C-alpha positions in Angstrom: 0.0 0.1 0.0 1.3 3.3 -0.9 2.3 6.0 2.1 -0.1 8.4 0.9 -3.1 6.0 1.0 -1.9 4.6 4.5 -2.0 8.3 5.3 -5.4 8.9 4.0 -6.7 5.8 5.6 -4.9 7.1 8.8 -6.7 10.4 8.6 -10.0 9.2 8.0 -9.7 6.7 11.0 -8.8 9.6 12.8 -11.6 11.7 11.8 -14.6 9.3 12.4 -12.9 8.0 16.0 -13.1 12.2 17.2 -16.2 12.2 15.7 -17.7 9.8 17.7 -16.0 10.7 20.9 -16.6 14.2 20.6 -20.2 14.3 18.6 -22.3 11.4 20.8 -21.4 13.3 24.4 -22.2 16.6 22.7 -25.4 15.4 21.6 -26.3 14.1 25.1 -25.5 17.6 26.6 -27.4 19.7 24.3 -30.4 17.4 24.3 -30.2 17.5 28.1 -29.8 21.7 27.9 -32.4 22.2 25.3 -35.4 20.0 27.0 -34.7 20.1 30.6 -33.0 23.5 31.1 -34.5 25.7 28.0 -38.1 23.3 27.8 -37.6 23.3 23.9 -39.5 19.8 23.0 -41.3 21.0 19.5 -39.1 18.6 17.2 -38.3 21.1 14.4 -36.4 23.7 16.6 -34.5 20.9 18.9 -33.6 19.2 15.8 -32.5 22.9 14.0 -30.7 23.6 17.2 -28.7 20.8 17.9 -27.9 20.6 14.0 -26.6 24.0 14.0 -24.0 23.9 17.2 -23.1 19.8 15.6 -22.0 21.8 12.5 -19.8 24.5 14.0 -18.3 21.8 16.4 -17.6 19.4 13.5 -16.2 22.3 10.9 -13.8 23.2 13.6 -13.0 20.0 14.3 -12.5 18.6 11.0 -10.8 21.9 10.0 -8.3 20.9 13.1 -7.3 17.5 12.1 -6.7 18.4 8.5 -4.2 21.3 9.4 -2.4 19.0 11.8 -2.2 16.1 9.0 -1.3 18.7 6.4 1.8 19.5 8.3 3.1 16.0 8.5 
């Protein structure tokens, strides 16, 4: 296997692992805040708010990981 292919697999695996490690707890935390603390129970509003926060976090996470692997 080429070195570039190995690097792509390594980066992809890292992206998936960090996504799971960050996004699952974040999702549970956001649902707790929005439902229990703020009383938001409307499905469309709840889904939209969670998606907005998750999108910003995912963009930041992927940007940082790509920056790290680009330097190697």
